[in-house]
LONUNU-297173 format. One record per residue (C-alpha): x, y, z. Coordinates in Angstrom, 2 decimals. Example, Ala and Ser with C-alpha at 12.3 -4.5 7.8 and 13.67 -1.06 7.14 Angstrom:
2
SITE       u       v       w
SITE   12.30   -4.50    7.80
SITE   13.67   -1.06    7.14
# end
This chain:
324
SITE       u       v       w
SITE   21.74   -8.95   -1.38
SITE   23.30   -5.60   -2.29
SITE   21.82   -2.81   -0.14
SITE   19.67   -0.41   -2.12
SITE   21.15    3.00   -2.78
SITE   19.43    6.34   -2.35
SITE   17.29    7.21   -5.33
SITE   18.31   10.09   -7.60
SITE   16.72   13.51   -7.54
SITE   13.14   13.84   -8.69
SITE   14.17   15.06  -12.14
SITE   15.77   11.70  -12.93
SITE   13.26    9.60  -11.00
SITE   10.92    8.54  -13.81
SITE   13.61    6.82  -15.86
SITE   16.72    5.80  -13.98
SITE   14.97    4.92  -10.72
SITE   12.37    2.65  -12.30
SITE   15.02    0.93  -14.42
SITE   17.05    0.31  -11.25
SITE   14.03   -1.06   -9.42
SITE   13.21   -3.32  -12.36
SITE   16.65   -4.89  -12.06
SITE   16.29   -5.34   -8.30
SITE   13.03   -7.26   -8.58
SITE   14.47  -10.24  -10.46
SITE   12.49  -13.14   -9.14
SITE    8.84  -13.85   -8.46
SITE    7.54  -13.49   -4.92
SITE    5.12  -16.16   -3.72
SITE    2.06  -15.74   -1.55
SITE    0.16  -12.48   -1.15
SITE    2.12  -10.56   -3.79
SITE    2.32  -13.35   -6.36
SITE    1.12  -12.56   -9.87
SITE   -1.13  -15.63  -10.13
SITE   -2.65  -15.09   -6.65
SITE   -2.20  -18.74   -5.65
SITE   -4.10  -19.28   -2.44
SITE   -5.19  -15.65   -2.22
SITE   -8.78  -16.09   -3.36
SITE  -11.22  -19.00   -2.88
SITE  -10.97  -21.88   -5.34
SITE   -8.14  -23.26   -7.48
SITE   -7.04  -20.05   -9.12
SITE  -10.39  -18.53   -9.98
SITE  -12.77  -15.78   -8.92
SITE  -16.42  -16.67   -8.36
SITE  -18.68  -15.18  -11.02
SITE  -22.39  -15.40  -11.84
SITE  -24.55  -18.54  -11.81
SITE  -26.08  -20.33  -14.78
SITE  -28.17  -23.48  -15.29
SITE  -26.39  -26.80  -15.01
SITE  -25.40  -28.50  -18.26
SITE  -24.25  -32.13  -18.71
SITE  -20.52  -32.28  -18.22
SITE  -20.32  -29.38  -15.75
SITE  -18.17  -29.90  -12.66
SITE  -20.59  -30.78   -9.84
SITE  -18.18  -29.18   -7.38
SITE  -19.28  -25.84   -8.85
SITE  -22.92  -26.38   -7.93
SITE  -24.55  -23.23   -6.59
SITE  -26.87  -24.77   -4.00
SITE  -28.57  -21.57   -2.77
SITE  -29.62  -20.63   -6.33
SITE  -30.58  -24.26   -7.05
SITE  -32.84  -24.34   -3.99
SITE  -34.38  -20.97   -4.84
SITE  -35.14  -21.79   -8.49
SITE  -35.66  -25.58   -8.16
SITE  -33.35  -25.89  -11.17
SITE  -29.71  -27.04  -10.83
SITE  -27.26  -24.15  -11.23
SITE  -23.47  -23.95  -11.29
SITE  -21.28  -21.02  -10.37
SITE  -19.19  -19.70  -13.24
SITE  -15.65  -18.53  -12.56
SITE  -13.48  -15.70  -13.77
SITE   -9.82  -16.38  -14.58
SITE   -7.14  -14.86  -12.38
SITE   -5.72  -12.95  -15.31
SITE   -8.87  -10.84  -15.27
SITE   -8.36   -9.73  -11.68
SITE   -7.24   -6.26  -10.68
SITE   -4.78   -4.91   -8.17
SITE   -5.34   -1.36   -6.99
SITE   -2.79    0.73   -5.13
SITE   -3.62    3.62   -2.81
SITE   -0.35    5.57   -2.75
SITE    0.05    8.22   -0.07
SITE    2.58   10.89   -1.06
SITE    1.68   13.47    1.56
SITE    4.39   15.82    2.82
SITE    5.33   13.56    5.74
SITE    6.62   11.00    3.20
SITE    9.22   13.45    1.86
SITE   11.55   12.63    4.75
SITE   14.24   10.09    5.49
SITE   17.43    9.61    7.48
SITE   18.38    6.08    6.35
SITE   19.33    4.68    2.96
SITE   16.13    5.98    1.41
SITE   13.60    8.75    1.74
SITE   10.21    7.42    2.79
SITE    8.89    8.57   -0.57
SITE   11.53    6.40   -2.29
SITE   10.37    3.33   -0.36
SITE    6.78    4.06   -1.40
SITE    7.79    4.17   -5.07
SITE    9.92    1.03   -4.65
SITE    7.05   -0.92   -3.08
SITE    4.69    0.22   -5.85
SITE    7.25   -0.85   -8.46
SITE    7.58   -4.34   -6.95
SITE    3.82   -4.80   -6.78
SITE    3.31   -3.57  -10.33
SITE    6.09   -5.78  -11.66
SITE    4.63   -8.89  -10.05
SITE    1.06   -8.09  -11.04
SITE    1.68   -7.67  -14.76
SITE    3.64  -10.93  -14.88
SITE    0.35  -12.79  -14.51
SITE   -1.40  -10.71  -17.16
SITE   -3.47   -8.90  -14.54
SITE   -4.45   -5.25  -14.50
SITE   -3.07   -2.72  -12.04
SITE   -4.36    0.75  -11.24
SITE   -3.69    3.34   -8.57
SITE   -5.05    6.32   -6.73
SITE   -2.39    8.81   -5.61
SITE   -2.80   11.46   -2.94
SITE   -0.61   14.32   -1.81
SITE   -1.06   17.58    0.07
SITE   -3.30   20.43   -0.98
SITE   -1.84   22.89   -3.50
SITE    0.29   25.49   -1.70
SITE   -1.25   29.00   -1.57
SITE    0.54   32.01   -2.99
SITE    3.36   33.24   -0.79
SITE    4.92   31.57    2.23
SITE    2.64   29.44    4.35
SITE    5.06   28.48    7.14
SITE    3.82   29.77   10.44
SITE    0.37   30.44    9.02
SITE   -2.54   28.14    8.32
SITE   -1.46   25.10    6.27
SITE   -3.55   23.98    3.30
SITE   -6.56   21.99    4.49
SITE   -8.88   19.46    2.95
SITE   -8.37   16.07    1.27
SITE   -5.42   17.37   -0.75
SITE   -4.72   16.49   -4.36
SITE   -6.07   13.09   -5.46
SITE   -5.47   11.40   -8.81
SITE   -6.87    8.14  -10.23
SITE   -4.76    6.15  -12.68
SITE   -6.95    3.60  -14.55
SITE   -6.20   -0.12  -14.26
SITE   -4.53   -1.59  -17.35
SITE   -2.68   -4.76  -18.21
SITE    0.75   -4.95  -19.76
SITE    4.30   -4.04  -18.88
SITE    4.29   -0.79  -20.84
SITE    1.14    0.41  -19.09
SITE    2.55   -0.54  -15.67
SITE    5.71    1.46  -16.40
SITE    3.56    4.44  -17.32
SITE    1.66    4.10  -14.07
SITE    4.91    4.00  -12.09
SITE    6.26    7.05  -13.91
SITE    3.09    8.92  -12.97
SITE    3.47    7.90   -9.32
SITE    7.19    8.74   -9.20
SITE    6.59   12.06  -10.92
SITE    3.86   13.19   -8.51
SITE    4.84   16.42   -6.82
SITE    4.80   16.27   -3.03
SITE    2.91   19.36   -1.88
SITE    2.87   20.80    1.64
SITE   -0.19   20.44    3.80
SITE   -2.20   17.55    5.18
SITE   -3.91   15.02    2.94
SITE   -6.84   12.87    4.02
SITE   -5.76    9.21    4.02
SITE   -9.33    8.11    4.69
SITE  -10.57    9.80    1.49
SITE   -7.69    8.22   -0.44
SITE   -8.55    4.72    0.81
SITE  -12.25    5.28    0.15
SITE  -11.47    6.00   -3.50
SITE  -10.68    2.27   -3.82
SITE  -14.28    1.54   -2.81
SITE  -15.71    3.66   -5.65
SITE  -16.88    2.48   -8.05
SITE  -17.62   -1.04   -6.70
SITE  -15.46   -3.70   -8.32
SITE  -15.18   -7.49   -8.37
SITE  -13.13   -8.95   -5.59
SITE   -9.42   -8.31   -6.07
SITE   -6.35   -7.03   -4.26
SITE   -6.11   -3.58   -2.67
SITE   -2.79   -2.24   -1.39
SITE   -2.47    0.89    0.76
SITE    1.07    2.34    0.90
SITE    1.52    5.07    3.52
SITE    3.24    6.00    6.77
SITE   -0.24    5.94    8.39
SITE    0.60    8.98   10.54
SITE   -2.94   10.30   10.09
SITE   -5.20    9.49   13.06
SITE   -6.49    5.88   12.84
SITE  -10.08    7.06   13.21
SITE   -9.62    8.88    9.88
SITE   -8.69    5.83    7.79
SITE   -9.79    2.83    9.88
SITE  -13.43    2.72    8.77
SITE  -12.71    3.07    5.01
SITE  -10.12    0.30    5.35
SITE  -12.62   -2.02    7.07
SITE  -15.14   -1.28    4.32
SITE  -12.50   -2.10    1.70
SITE  -11.71   -5.41    3.40
SITE  -15.31   -6.59    3.07
SITE  -14.86   -7.00   -0.67
SITE  -11.11   -7.21   -1.29
SITE   -7.93   -8.76    0.06
SITE   -6.11   -5.82    1.63
SITE   -2.40   -5.29    2.19
SITE   -1.20   -2.30    4.21
SITE    2.42   -1.28    3.57
SITE    3.60    0.96    6.40
SITE    6.73    3.03    5.68
SITE    8.80    4.04    8.72
SITE   11.98    6.04    9.30
SITE   14.14    5.18   12.35
SITE   14.04    8.79   13.59
SITE   10.28    8.45   13.91
SITE   10.85    5.71   16.48
SITE   13.63    7.22   18.59
SITE   15.74   10.37   18.79
SITE   19.55   10.38   18.70
SITE   21.58   12.33   21.24
SITE   22.77   15.20   19.02
SITE   22.11   18.24   21.21
SITE   19.65   20.88   20.09
SITE   17.82   19.58   17.03
SITE   15.59   21.86   14.90
SITE   12.55   19.91   13.70
SITE   10.07   21.07   11.04
SITE    6.68   19.45   10.51
SITE    6.44   19.18    6.68
SITE    2.64   19.12    6.80
SITE    2.11   22.21    8.98
SITE    5.40   24.10    8.61
SITE    5.78   24.39   12.38
SITE    9.36   24.65   13.64
SITE   10.46   23.30   17.02
SITE   13.85   23.06   18.69
SITE   14.31   19.84   20.64
SITE   17.02   19.26   23.25
SITE   17.92   15.66   22.43
SITE   20.61   15.55   25.14
SITE   17.79   15.11   27.69
SITE   17.48   11.33   28.30
SITE   14.01   11.77   29.76
SITE   12.81   13.49   26.61
SITE   14.29   10.74   24.42
SITE   12.61    8.09   26.57
SITE    9.21    9.80   26.42
SITE    9.58   10.24   22.67
SITE   10.35    6.54   22.18
SITE    7.40    5.53   24.38
SITE    5.01    7.83   22.50
SITE    6.30    6.56   19.13
SITE    5.89    2.93   20.24
SITE    2.33    3.64   21.41
SITE    1.54    5.34   18.08
SITE    2.83    2.39   16.05
SITE    0.98   -0.06   18.28
SITE   -2.25    1.88   17.66
SITE   -1.63    1.74   13.89
SITE   -0.96   -2.02   14.04
SITE   -4.09   -2.59   16.15
SITE   -6.28   -0.63   13.70
SITE   -4.89   -2.58   10.73
SITE   -5.48   -5.84   12.60
SITE   -9.07   -4.82   13.36
SITE   -9.60   -4.01    9.68
SITE   -8.36   -7.49    8.72
SITE   -5.53   -6.15    6.55
SITE   -2.20   -7.90    6.12
SITE    0.49   -5.62    7.54
SITE    3.95   -5.12    6.04
SITE    6.33   -2.60    7.62
SITE    9.19   -1.26    5.50
SITE   11.96    0.92    6.95
SITE   14.17    3.46    5.23
SITE   17.28    1.99    6.88
SITE   16.70   -1.61    5.76
SITE   16.61   -3.61    2.54
SITE   12.96   -3.23    1.53
SITE   13.05   -6.10   -0.97
SITE   14.41   -8.56    1.57
SITE   11.70   -7.49    4.03
SITE    9.05   -8.10    1.35
SITE   10.43  -11.59    0.66
SITE   10.34  -12.45    4.36
SITE    6.83  -11.09    4.71
SITE    5.30  -13.09    1.87
SITE    7.14  -16.22    3.00
SITE    5.54  -15.84    6.44
SITE    2.13  -15.20    4.83
SITE    2.48  -18.31    2.71
SITE    3.48  -20.43    5.69
SITE    0.57  -19.15    7.80
SITE   -1.92  -19.76    4.98
SITE   -0.60  -23.28    4.31
SITE   -0.71  -24.15    7.99
SITE   -4.29  -22.93    8.20
SITE   -5.50  -24.99    5.23
SITE   -3.91  -28.23    6.42
SITE   -5.65  -28.32    9.78
# end
C-alpha cells in the first residue's frame, strides 16, 4: 500500500484532503467498522425495539418472555433495521493534536480516521454525527507565559444525517475546525455523546487521550453502558521517546510553556521513555476498564493498514468467542 502523504495546509484541507482520503478508502472494512454492523449488535443484523402482542405468524424466537410473564399475554420484541442506527464521533482537536514529526500531523490522522469511519457508515445507509472539541478561544494579546485559556473549550455538535453528501459536509466541518490554544475538557466532549439519550449504536472517540484519565474515564464508562465504543488513540513517535539531537526547545501547545531539554543526556531520554510508557499504559488500562475497543494510530505509520489489521483482529476475536 502506498504510504500516505502529509496533508496540505488548512486552507486546502476541506476539498483536496477529503478527496484524497476518499480514494484511499477503496474497500469495505469488516468487523467493528463495517457499515452493516455484522456481529456488532445482538441478533442477526437488527436492534431490539419495543414489544407488542404476539400475532399468528410471528417468529417465536422473538418472544419477549419478561413482558409475557408480566402481562400474561404473549409478546414479541420488535426490531429496528441496521440502516436506522447511528454512529457518533467525538473528535478531539485540542492544541496537542496540532503536532507531528512523522508522515502526518496528529490532527491529520484524526481527520483521516473520521473520514474512514464516515465513508464506511454511509455505505450501509446509516446516519453519522459528530461532536467536535478544541481549545478555548484565545484572549486578546499574547497568552504565552501567562494563564492559558481554561474551561471545556469550544464544543460543536454536528447533527447525525444519512447520505454521502451529508457525510462529506460533516467531514468538511471537522477538517475546517480551527485548532485554538488552551486546554479542552475531553470528559465534557465524551459526555456530549450521552446527551440526549439515544438508541444503542456506535460511539467513536478520536483523541490523543493526553488529558488525565480521571477526567474522561467515567464519561466513557457511562457511554459504554448503552453503546458499542471504539477509542482511537493518536500517537506521535516523539511522544514515546526523545531523539539524541542536543538541546531541544519544546513548547507545550496547550499552555504555551517553553522548555529547553538536553536530549544528549541518556538518563533523561531513558526517564522520558519510561514515563511515556507508563502514561500510555494508564490510558490503555482506563480504556480497558471502560470496556472500549482500543485502536492506536501513529503519525509515522500507514493509518489505513493499521485500521484493517485492527478490525481483522476484532472480527477473529468475536468469531472465536461465539463458536465456543
